[in-house]
N, C-alpha and C positions, 0 to 999 in steps of 0.2 A: 350687540349681543342678542342672540335668538333664544327663544324658549320653546321647548317641545311641548305641545299641548295635545290632549286626546281629541280626536275628531268626534264631533257630535253631528248626528244626522239632522237634516232639516226637519222642522215640525211637520207632522202629517196633515195633509189637506183633505182627508176623507171625512165625509159626513157620517152621521150615525147610521143612515140607511146603507151607505156604501160599506161601512164596517160590518154590518149585519150580513150583507150579501157576500162579502169576502169570507166571513166565517163559515157560511153555508157552503161556499165553493171549496174551502179547505177540507171539509168533511167528506167530500166526494173522492172516491178511489179511482175514478176513470180519467181524471185530469191532473195536470201538474201546474202549479202556480210558481212562477219564477220572476225574478227581477231581470229585466233586459240589461245587457251590457251597456248599451247606449241610451241616452235620453231619460234615464232614471224613471222608467215606466215598468209596471207589472204586466206580465203576459200570462194568459191562461191557454194551455195547450192540451190536446188529446194525449194522454199518457203513453199509449202504444206508439203513436207517431213520434213523440218526443224521444222515447227510448230507442226506437229504430234509428232515428237521426243521429243520436249520440253514438250508438254502436258503429254506424257507418263512418262517422267522423273519426272515431278512435282506431278503426281498422285502416284508415287511409294513411299509408306510410309517407305520403308527401307532406302531411301536416303533423303527424304524431309518430314518436319513436318510443318504444318501450325502454324504460330505464332499468339498468341492472341493479341499482340500489337507490334508496331514497336520499336525495340531495339536501333535504331540509336541514339536517344538523350542520352540514358544512356552510350552507347559506346563512343560518342563524349565527354561527360563530363569526363569519365574515362581517355581518351587519353589526353584531355586538362589538367587535373590535373597532369598527368604523365609528360607532357612536361613542365608545369609550375614548377614542382618540379626539373626537370633537369636544367631549367634556374636558379632557385633560388640557387641551389647547384653549379652553374657555370660549369656544366658538358658540357652544350651546350650554345651557344650564339645566338643572333638574327642577327649577321653580316654575 
């Protein structure tokens, strides 16, 4: 029997000085601070370059397609039905 648990992020390894520097960086309007997709690292980027790269990526029809409608509700219903089925079959529990 499996139990669904909320994911907890790992404890932060930043020192006080690093937290202070990060706070100062977050106040700047000319940069963007994001978490990288790979390797669980934080990346600081020039805001204009980042926005241009995002716009270019979104306009690339080989990687992005504009959707006619938001699929979130359909996906949420599908996932909820799947989880409900797992609960009903007692494959998972709410504890």
